[in-house]
C-alpha positions in Angstrom: 6.1 17.5 -19.0 5.4 17.6 -15.3 8.2 20.1 -14.6 7.0 22.5 -17.4 3.4 22.5 -16.1 4.4 22.9 -12.4 6.8 25.8 -11.9 6.7 25.2 -8.1 8.7 22.1 -8.6 10.5 22.5 -11.9 13.6 24.0 -10.2 13.9 20.8 -8.1 13.4 18.4 -11.0 15.6 20.1 -13.6 17.7 22.7 -11.7 21.5 23.1 -11.9 22.7 20.6 -14.4 19.9 18.2 -13.7 18.3 16.3 -16.5 14.9 15.6 -15.0 16.1 12.8 -12.8 14.4 14.3 -9.7 11.1 12.6 -10.8 10.7 9.4 -12.8 7.7 7.4 -13.7 8.1 4.0 -12.0 4.9 2.2 -13.2 1.2 2.6 -14.0 -1.7 0.8 -12.4 -5.3 0.5 -13.6 -8.1 2.5 -12.0 -11.7 1.6 -11.3 -12.5 4.0 -14.1 -11.2 2.3 -17.2 -10.5 5.7 -18.8 -8.0 6.6 -16.0 -4.9 5.1 -14.5 -2.8 5.6 -11.4 0.9 6.5 -11.9 3.6 5.9 -9.4 6.6 8.1 -9.6 10.0 7.7 -7.9 11.0 11.1 -6.5 14.1 12.5 -4.8 13.4 13.5 -1.2 13.1 17.3 -1.9 10.8 16.8 -4.8 8.7 14.2 -2.8 8.2 16.6 0.1 7.3 19.6 -2.1 4.8 17.6 -4.1 3.2 16.2 -1.0 3.0 19.8 0.5 1.3 21.0 -2.7 -1.2 18.1 -2.7 -1.8 18.4 -6.4 0.3 18.7 -9.6 -0.7 19.6 -13.2 -0.5 16.8 -15.8 -1.8 17.5 -19.3 -3.3 20.7 -17.9 -5.4 18.8 -15.3 -5.0 19.1 -11.5 -4.1 15.7 -10.2 -4.3 14.7 -6.6 -1.0 13.4 -5.1 -0.7 10.8 -2.4 2.2 8.8 -0.9 2.6 5.2 -2.2 3.5 2.4 0.2 5.3 -0.7 -1.1 3.3 -2.8 1.4 1.8 -6.0 0.0 -0.6 -8.5 1.5 -1.6 -11.7 -0.3 -5.4 -12.3 -0.7 -4.8 -16.1 -0.9 -2.7 -16.9 2.2 -3.1 -13.5 4.0 0.6 -13.3 4.6 2.7 -10.1 3.9 5.3 -9.3 1.3 3.7 -10.8 -1.9 0.6 -10.9 -4.0 -1.8 -13.7 -4.9 -0.2 -14.1 -8.3 3.2 -15.0 -6.6 1.7 -17.0 -3.8 3.1 -20.6 -3.2 0.5 -21.6 -0.6 -1.5 -24.7 -1.4 -4.7 -23.5 0.2 -6.6 -20.3 0.3 -7.6 -18.7 3.6 -10.7 -16.6 4.5 -9.8 -13.1 5.6 -13.1 -12.9 7.6 -13.1 -16.1 9.7 -9.6 -17.6 9.1 -11.1 -20.7 7.6 -9.0 -22.7 5.2 -11.7 -24.2 3.0 -13.1 -21.1 1.4 -12.4 -17.5 0.4 -14.1 -14.5 2.0 -16.7 -14.1 -0.8 -18.0 -17.6 0.1 -17.6 -17.4 3.9 -20.5 -19.3 5.5 -20.4 -17.2 8.7 -19.8 -13.8 7.2 -23.1 -12.4 8.4 -22.9 -13.9 11.9 -22.0 -11.6 14.8 -18.8 -12.6 16.5 -17.6 -14.8 13.6 -14.7 -12.4 12.7 -11.3 -13.9 13.3 -7.9 -12.6 12.1 -5.7 -15.3 10.7 -2.5 -13.3 11.2 -3.2 -12.5 14.9 -4.4 -16.0 15.6 -1.1 -17.4 14.1 1.0 -14.8 16.0 -0.7 -15.7 19.3 -0.1 -19.4 18.7 3.5 -18.9 17.7 4.5 -16.4 20.4 2.0 -17.5 23.1 0.6 -13.9 23.2 -2.9 -12.7 23.6 -3.6 -10.2 20.8 -7.2 -9.4 20.0 -8.3 -11.4 17.0 -11.8 -10.0 16.5 -11.1 -8.2 13.2 -10.5 -9.3 9.6 -7.0 -10.1 8.4 -7.0 -7.1 6.1 -8.5 -4.6 8.6 -6.7 -1.4 9.6 -7.4 -2.5 13.2 -5.1 -5.5 12.9 -2.0 -5.0 15.0 0.0 -7.4 12.8 -0.9 -5.6 9.6 -0.1 -2.2 11.2 3.2 -3.5 12.4 4.2 -4.8 9.0 3.1 -1.6 7.3 5.2 0.4 9.7 8.2 -1.9 9.2 8.0 -1.7 5.4 7.4 2.1 5.4 10.4 2.6 7.7 12.7 1.2 4.9 11.6 3.9 2.5 13.8 7.0 2.4 11.4 9.9 2.6 14.2 12.3 3.0 13.2 13.5 6.4 16.0 14.1 9.0 16.2 11.4 11.7 
């Protein structure tokens, strides 16, 4: 269906003896709007680059925005990387705001106090490696150097089809 409604990419998906394997639905996720969903497709490198360049594709005669999907995961229970809360084996929950171990972020007693922000991952990294990284951000903040390093590490494993 996507190749028929998008002539710009149809030759990449179904060209020269291909059977549509250039683009496959991997899974669907719910959306904030219960009438919609987010679809994640697995695409060959050429198809991926072309679709990202276009920025949009037609699906059921609607223009849909395209974005790159990262396989990065961060647990909202233990704040570690590589798994989700549903698969977490940690015995206690941690607060992503203050790094406290007796509550979750929604019940954080110091959430509104200036200077109470403390990143659990950077604090743990500093203790383990005797380093001095800034910890004055939340554990799920884009400012977190540990989070950025893990995202970069995970995204480097993905073959985006770009020449080295």
